[in-house]
Every structure is written in structure tokens, then in C-alpha cells.
C-alpha positions, 0 to 999 in steps of 0.5 A: 500500500505504501508503494502505491501511495508513493507512486500516486504522489509522484504521478500527482506531482508530474500532473501538476507540473505539466498542467501548470506548464500548459496553463501558464505558458501554453506548452502543448506537449505539457498538456499531452503529458498532463492528460496521460498522467491523469489517466495513470492517476485514475488507474492507480486510484482504482487500485487503491480503492480495491486494496483499501476495501480488501484491507477494511475487510480484515 
């Protein structure tokens, strides 16, 4: 679970950096990276939800 949270934190940091680059400087490539990161975040959050439910059953 700790590894998953670490990965999530890194993905969120990457997303934030790229989203800011797109919003503030209009960098199109950063927008593409931010959208890709958002999909990866969604996938990791689903995994977190699954592990969290399993842990609460124990």
C-alpha cells in the first residue's frame, strides 16, 4: 500500500507540473503529458480503492 501511495504522489506531482506548464505558458506537449498522467492517476486510484476495501475487510 505504501508503494502505491508513493507512486500516486509522484504521478500527482508530474500532473501538476505539466498542467501548470500548459496553463501558464501554453506548452502543448505539457498538456499531452498532463492528460496521460491523469489517466495513470485514475488507474492507480482504482487500485487503491480495491486494496483499501480488501484491507477494511480484515
